[in-house]
N, C-alpha and C positions, 0 to 999 in steps of 0.2 A: 855335406848335408848335416844338419844338426841331429844328433842322436837323441831319440825319445826313449827315455827309461820308464819302466812300470814303477808303480809306487812300491816303495821298500816295505810297507806294511803287508801288501800282497805277497811279495817274494818271501818275506820272513815267515808268513804263515805257512808257506809250502816247505820251508827248510828248518823250522823250528823243531827241537828235539825235546819233547815233554819229559822223557826220562833218559836223557843222553847218557851214555857210559863215560865215566871219568877216564881221561887219558892217563898214561903213565907220566907222572909229573917229572920224572928224571929225564923224559925224552921229548920235552917240549922246545925243540929246537929244529928250525927249518930252514933250509938253504936253497937258493935258486940255481939251477944247473948242476953241475957235478958237485956231489957232497961226500963228505967222509963219514965214517961210522958213527960220529957224534951227532950228526945232523940228518933229518929226513929230507929227502930231495923234493922240491917243488917244480912241477912242470905246468904247461898250459892245461893238462888233463887232471891236474890235481884239484878236485872239486870236493867242497865240504859236504860230509854225510854226518849222521848221528855219531859215528865212531872214527871218522877220519878227518883230519884237518885239511883245509884246502881253500882255494878261492870260491867266492860266494857271491850270490845275489845278482851280479851282472857278469859280463865277459872277463875271462882270465886275461892277465897281461901276457906278453911275449917274453920268451927267455932269450936273452942275448949274452952270451958268455956266461958269467955267473951272477947276472942281474935279472930280476923280474921288472920289466919296464914297459910303459905304455904312453901313448898320447891321450889316454882317457883315464878317469879314476878307476880304481879296482878296489876289491874288498877281500880280506882273509878272514876266515872263522875257524875256531877250535872249540869243540865241546869241553867244558871245563867246569869244576866245581865252583860253588859260590865262595867268593873270598876277594882278597887283595893280591895283585900281581905286579911285578916289575917286568916291563917289556923293553928289551933292547933290540934295536934295529940298526942294521948297517945300510946306510942308504948310498945310493950312487948307481950310475949306469954308464953306458957307452958314450952318451952324450950329455951336455950340460942339463941339469935338472933343478927344479925347485920343488921340493916335496913337503906337503902338509899332511900331517897324520892326525886323524881323529879315531876315538874309540867309542864303541857302542852307539848310542844315539846322539851323534854329532857332537861328542865332547872334544874340544880342541886340546890336543896334547903337544904336538910339535908344529910350530908355525913357520912356513916358508923357509925350509933348510935348503940352501943352495949347495950344489956339488958341482965341480967341474968334470969335463969329460974323463972317464975312466979313473975318476978319484972316487973316495968313499969317506963317509964320516959315520961315526958310531954315536947314537943318542939313546938315552934311556928315559922312561917315564913310568909312573906308577898309576895303576887304575883299578877300578872296583867292578866286580861282577856280582849281581844279586839275583836271587829267585824270588818268586811270589811267596813260596812257602816260608812260614815262620818256624825256625828251629827244626827245619827239614820235616815238618809235619804236613803231609798233603791236605789235612782236614783243617788246618789252621793257616789261613792264607790273607795276604793283602787283598782287599776288595777292589780289584782293578776295574777302571772304567772301560767301556766298549772301545774306546780310542786307544787304549794301552794293550789290548789284546794283540799278541803276534808282533810286537815290536821288539827291537834289539835291547832295549833297556831291561826287559823283564824275562828274556829267554834263558836257555841253559847253555849259553856259549859266549865266548869272547869274540867280538868282531872288530877288525881294524880296518880303517878307510885310508888309502893312499890316493892322494889328490895333488893337483898343481900342474907345473909345467914339465911334462914328461916325468911323471912320478916314478920312481925307481927305488927298489930295495933288493939288497943282496941276501940278507938273512934276517930271521925273526927268532928271538929267544924269549921264552916266558917262564918266569920263575915265581912261585908263591912266596908272599911276604906276610905271614899271619900276624907278626908282632909290630907292624909299622903303625904309627899314629894315623888316625883317620879324621877327616873333617866331614862329619854328616851335615847335609844341607835339608832343612825342612822349610817348606814354602809353597808358593803358588805358581802360576804361569809365568811370572816374571823372574823366576828362579830356575824353573824346570829345565831339563835337557829337552828343548824344543825339537820335535822330531822332523818337521818339514820345513824345507826352504819357502820363503825367506825369513821365517820367524826365528828368533833366537832370545836367549835369556842369560843373565850373568852367570847362573851356576855352570853352564856348559862351556863358558870361557874361562872359568877360574882355574882349571888345572895348567893351562898354558903358563901361568906365572909362578909355578912351583917347580923346583927340582926334585929328582927322586928323594924319598925320605919321608913323605907324607902323601896319603891318599885322599881324593875328593870322592865322597860317596853322595851323589845328588839324589834324594829321595823326594824332592818337591814335585808336585803335580798340578796341572791346571785345575782351577775351580775350587781349590782347597781354602778352608778356613782353620783356625786353630782348633775348632771343634770336630770338623769332618775328617780332618788328618788323624784324629784319634778314633772316631768311629769306623773309619775304613782300615783300621789297624796299621796305618803307616807308621805311627810312633810306636807301636808294639814291635814292628819289624826292626826299627832302628835299636830299641831297647833290647832286642834279642842278640844283638851283635856288637853293640857299643861297649867299650871297655876303658879301663883306667888309662888316662893319657890321651883320650880321644877329645873331639870337640863336636858340639851341635850348634850350628848356626841356624837361627830361627827368624824367619821373615814372613809375617802375615799381616794383612789389613785390607788389601784390595777386595777381598770378598767378605771379610768379616764386617766391613762397615755398611754393607748393603742392607736395605730395610729388612728387618726380621731375621737377619743372619746371627750375629753374635754381639751382645750388648757390651758396652765398654767395661762394665763390672765383670761379666764373664770373660771377656777378652783378657782382662788382668789376672782373673783367677787362673785361666788356662795357662797363660804364660808362666805364672808362678809354678804350676804343676809340672810343665815341661822342665823348668829349671830344676825343680826337686828331683824329679826322676833321673835327670842327666847327672846331677851331683852324686846321687846314690850309687851311680855306676862308677864313680871316680873320674868322670869326664867333665869337661868344661863347657858351660852354656855360653853362648855369645848372642845377644839380641841385635837385630839389624832392622832399623825402621825402613818402612816401605819407601821406594822411590816415587817421586811425584808423576802424576799424569801430565800430559802436555796441555795444560790449562792455563793460558796466559791472559792477563787483563789488558786493558787499553794502553797501559804504560810499559807493556813488555815484561811484566813480572809474572812469575809463576804463582797461581792461587792455590790454596790449600783445599784439595777435594776429599780429604780423609777425616774431616772433623776432628775430634779429640784423640784419634787412635795413635798418631805418632807421639803425642805427649804422654798417652797412657803408657806406651812402651818405654819411653824415657823415664817415667815415674817407676815403673817396675824394675828397670835396670838399676836405679839409684837405690831403691828399697832393698833389693835382693843382693846389691853389690856385684853385679854382673857387668862384664865388658859390653859396651854399646858401640856399634858401627852406625853412625847417623847418615844412612844413605838418603834419607828424605832431605836433610840439609845439603849434602853434597850434590844431589841431583837437582836441587833448585838452583845452586850456583852453575852447574853444568848446562842446564837446559836455557838459562837465562843468558849465559855466555854465547851459546849457539844461536839464540834468538828465535822468535816465532816461526821464521822461515827456515833458517838453518837446522832447527831441530826436527823439522819434517823428515830430514834424511836420517835420523836416528830411529824414528818410529816406523810402524808399518803403514806406509803411504805409498801405494802403487796404483797406476792406472790399470784398467781392464787389460787382460792378455799380456801383462808384463812377465808373467810366468806361464808355462804350459798348464792347460786345465784351469785357468783363472778367468772365467767369463766376467766376473764383477770387479770394480774397483775396490781396493782396500784403503779405508781411511780410519785408522785405528790409533788413537792417542794414548793408548795404555801399553801396547806390546811393542817389542823392539826387533829391529833387524840386527845383522851381525855387527855393524858399526856401534849402534847404541848399546847392546849387550856388552861388547868389549869395552866400551868406556865405563860403563856401570862396574864391570868386573875390576877395572883399574881403580875405581873408587873403593871397592872392597878391600883390595890390596893395600891401599892408602890408609884405611881404616884399621887394618891388622897392624900396620906399622905405628899408627898413632896410639893404639891401644897397647903396643909393646907386648903382644901375645908371644909366647915361646915359639910358635910356628914361624915367626918372622925369619928364623934362621934357614928355613927352606925355600924362601922366596928366590926367584932367579935374579942374581945380582946384575945381570946385563940389561934388565929393564929399570929404568930410573923411577923414582917415586912420582906420583901422579898429583897434579893440581887441577881440580875440577875447573877452575877458572881459565885453564889453558889446555883445552882437550886436543887430542890428535886431529890432524887435518883430515876431514872427511873425504875430500877428493883423492887423497893419497891412500886411503884405506882400502885394502882389498883382501878378501879371503876366497879361496875357490869354493864355489857352491857344491854342496853334496848332491849327487845325482838322484834326488828324490823328487818326484812331482808332488805339488801340493794337492790337497783334496779338491774336488769339483766345487764345494761350496767354501770359499776361503774365509768366509766370516765365522766358521765353526772350528777352525784349526787352533788358533792361539788364544782360545778363551781363557780368561782368569777363572 
């Protein structure tokens, strides 16, 4: 029988710790089954509380020998201070497994790591934990939308998801890394850590393509413009933590170009201000043109639905001598290669009841599923290489460079779905 999971937003509201106590950072080591004095022991009864690390949100895995293992996904959480962390996991269990690891709001960290029966593999990744408070001031906060309340991206804990075919983990170690370079992302729903299946965006796929040594901090949010990102204090939040050697990737236009939103002149002025603030912190700004919508003409070519906004960003990049990742151009090549029919499988097109609690069909030519988001993230990685940014040294060398004219095979693409039910009105989940 298929397991029906409650919404993660509901569960997170029950378990969130608004003033969680900071753990002893020297003891953030957890092992399944018998442990030594250096590790805290995890068992099925180890459940997360405001002051205790443990399994969270849904059922605990079983303990088999020295492995936490299950034939269903499971989550682990620990109350933790805001900042960057290196997570080291030893994967593997008594049977063959293929484990995918995500952090926080479905950020892809490790993709389908296979282990043989009774074997183990050690993998590390770096991730970011953020609070709504700015500079730890409870009276100065990011203005969160209703849909952001009580979700993993803004709580006071780190949550890891173990998913796949018999997901299995032997130990979890968490280490603060305060001086590591950080790539901050500012953008809208095509960049954000999309919270509900089957929506996805390129920002939550990007960590998978990096080795430890650099952190992705995705501050993008649905519905944002270059102006609202400022008025909701999201840019202030980034500027309160960004430091010399960091990066700020900036992608806006989907909402700026809407009638009465942000004029082209204001768009260019605001981009210039983002650039100036970033440089004042000793960090590097990178402009990213917005990917195209799925708008084909009769000859099978993508039409421009953004007016002058992509060219305006290109103009600002040239004037300010800022690195530009032309995702608009790359996505045109990508979508035209997939074609009018094939590209449907990269966007949010699903019949009614394809997912639980989805009574309406979804026909969305703006937002992406995991396949589309993954391919766009590969475009971003290609753009990093083309721009020869210093962070290229942190890219995973096992992943070859990407050509948007030769996308990954969609029928061969698969990521295990996070056990999160979509909202009852699916038209209101992936809003730009």
